C-alpha positions in Angstrom: -74.2 58.6 -21.3 -71.4 57.8 -18.9 -69.3 54.6 -19.3 -70.1 51.9 -16.8 -67.2 51.0 -14.6 -66.9 47.2 -14.1 -65.1 46.2 -10.9 -63.4 42.8 -11.3 -64.5 40.0 -9.1 -60.9 39.3 -8.2 -58.0 41.6 -7.9 -55.3 39.2 -6.6 -54.4 35.6 -7.0 -53.3 33.1 -4.4 -51.8 30.2 -6.2 -51.4 26.9 -4.2 -49.3 24.0 -5.3 -46.2 21.9 -4.5 -42.7 23.2 -3.7 -41.2 24.8 -6.8 -37.8 23.4 -5.9 -39.1 19.9 -6.5 -40.1 18.1 -9.7 -43.4 17.1 -11.4 -46.1 18.5 -13.6 -47.4 21.2 -11.2 -44.0 22.6 -10.7 -43.4 22.6 -14.4 -46.6 24.4 -15.2 -46.1 27.0 -12.5 -42.5 27.5 -13.5 -43.8 28.2 -17.0 -46.1 30.9 -15.7 -43.1 32.4 -13.9 -40.9 32.2 -17.0 -43.4 34.1 -19.2 -43.8 36.8 -16.6 -47.3 36.0 -15.3 -46.4 36.8 -11.7 -44.9 40.1 -12.8 -48.1 41.1 -14.6 -50.6 40.2 -12.0 -50.6 40.4 -8.2 -50.0 36.7 -7.4 -48.7 35.0 -4.3 -47.5 31.3 -4.5 -48.0 29.1 -1.5 -46.4 25.6 -1.4 -48.4 23.0 0.5 -45.9 20.2 0.0 -42.2 19.9 0.5 -40.1 16.8 -0.3 -38.5 15.1 2.6 -39.4 13.3 5.8 -43.0 13.1 7.0 -42.6 15.8 9.7 -41.4 18.2 6.9 -44.4 17.4 4.8 -46.9 17.9 7.7 -45.2 21.2 8.7 -45.4 22.4 5.1 -49.1 21.6 4.9 -50.0 23.2 8.2 -48.0 26.4 7.6 -49.5 26.6 4.1 -53.0 26.3 5.4 -52.3 29.1 7.9 -50.7 31.2 5.2 -53.7 30.8 2.8 -56.1 31.7 5.6 -54.1 34.9 6.3 -53.8 35.8 2.6 -57.6 35.2 2.0 -58.2 37.8 4.7 -55.6 40.4 3.8 -55.4 40.3 0.0 -57.8 42.5 -2.0 -60.6 40.3 -3.5 -58.4 37.2 -4.0 -59.0 34.3 -6.3 -57.5 31.0 -5.1 -55.9 29.0 -7.9 -55.3 25.4 -6.7 -53.1 23.0 -8.5 -53.9 19.5 -7.3 -53.4 15.8 -7.9 -54.8 12.7 -6.4 -54.2 11.2 -2.9 -52.6 13.4 -0.3 -52.4 16.3 -2.7 -56.2 16.5 -2.9 -56.6 16.4 0.8 -54.0 19.1 1.5 -55.6 21.3 -1.2 -59.2 20.6 -0.1 -58.3 22.5 3.2 -57.4 25.6 1.1 -60.7 25.2 -0.8 -62.6 25.1 2.4 -60.9 28.2 3.7 -61.8 30.0 0.5 -65.4 29.0 0.8 -65.5 30.1 4.4 -64.0 33.5 3.4 -66.6 33.8 0.6 -63.9 33.8 -2.1 -63.9 31.9 -5.4 -61.4 29.1 -6.1 -60.5 27.2 -9.2 -59.1 23.7 -9.3 -56.4 22.9 -11.8 -56.4 19.1 -11.9 -53.0 17.5 -12.8 -53.5 13.8 -12.0 -54.4 11.2 -14.6 -54.8 8.9 -11.5 -57.8 10.9 -10.3 -60.5 8.4 -11.5 -58.7 5.6 -9.7 -58.3 7.7 -6.6 -62.0 8.6 -6.6 -63.4 5.3 -7.7 -61.2 2.7 -6.1 -59.3 4.3 -3.3 -62.0 6.5 -1.8 -65.0 5.4 0.3 -68.5 7.0 0.2 -67.6 9.9 2.5 -64.4 10.7 0.7 -66.2 10.6 -2.7 -68.8 13.0 -1.3 -66.1 15.4 -0.1 -64.4 15.2 -3.5 -67.6 15.9 -5.3 -68.4 18.8 -3.0 -65.0 20.3 -3.5 -65.4 20.1 -7.3 -68.9 21.4 -7.2 -67.9 24.4 -5.1 -65.2 25.5 -7.5 -65.8 28.4 -9.8 -64.1 26.3 -12.5 -62.2 23.1 -12.9 -59.3 23.0 -15.3 -58.8 19.6 -17.0 -55.7 18.9 -19.1 -57.5 17.2 -21.9 -61.0 16.3 -23.2 -60.6 12.8 -21.8 -59.8 14.2 -18.4 -62.8 16.5 -18.7 -65.0 13.4 -19.3 -63.5 11.7 -16.2 -64.1 14.8 -14.0 -67.7 15.1 -15.3 -68.3 11.5 -14.3 -67.2 12.4 -10.8 -69.1 15.7 -10.6 -71.7 16.2 -13.4 -72.5 19.8 -12.2 -68.8 21.0 -12.3 -67.9 23.8 -14.6 -64.9 22.4 -16.5 -62.6 23.9 -19.1 -59.8 22.2 -20.9 -56.3 23.8 -20.8 -53.5 21.6 -22.0 -50.1 22.1 -20.3 -47.9 24.5 -22.1 -44.7 23.2 -23.5 -41.7 25.5 -24.0 -40.4 25.0 -27.6 -36.8 25.3 -28.4 -35.5 28.0 -30.7 -35.8 26.3 -34.1 -32.8 28.3 -35.5 -30.7 26.7 -32.8 -32.0 23.2 -33.5 -31.4 23.5 -37.2 -27.8 24.5 -36.7 -27.1 21.3 -34.7 
């Protein structure tokens, strides 16, 4: 009997997040991926949807990132879109990338980095915005929550979402160096 060849659903990754030259949790997580060689082991392209600076710079970054994601979804071989997002403007910028993935028939995963998301959803968003948030969550192949508490919050927003918990990695110092101090 011949061995069955399994073709992976995705061959490349398009990762979307904030400018890696800035600060914050998303930048730290992605930098950790880079530091351990993830981008060398898999075919991954990073697209920054946000830059620090004046409003025109932020708008330009969002527009060019959306165009870049659209091109990559078309040109890359079976891409998976990995979206790092937070609340507020971060969600709306990244929801465009998710929509582009859906239109291209490609899966996306949402890596939620904001503990403010329940407030953003419950207090700051109206009925239409909440519907769009739920739809974006429901369309994701998977949501990544940073803790069990966050998983519970996200399930309250979208009970049908497929959610996994993955805590942020923390680089540990060399204990031999610490003990010498």
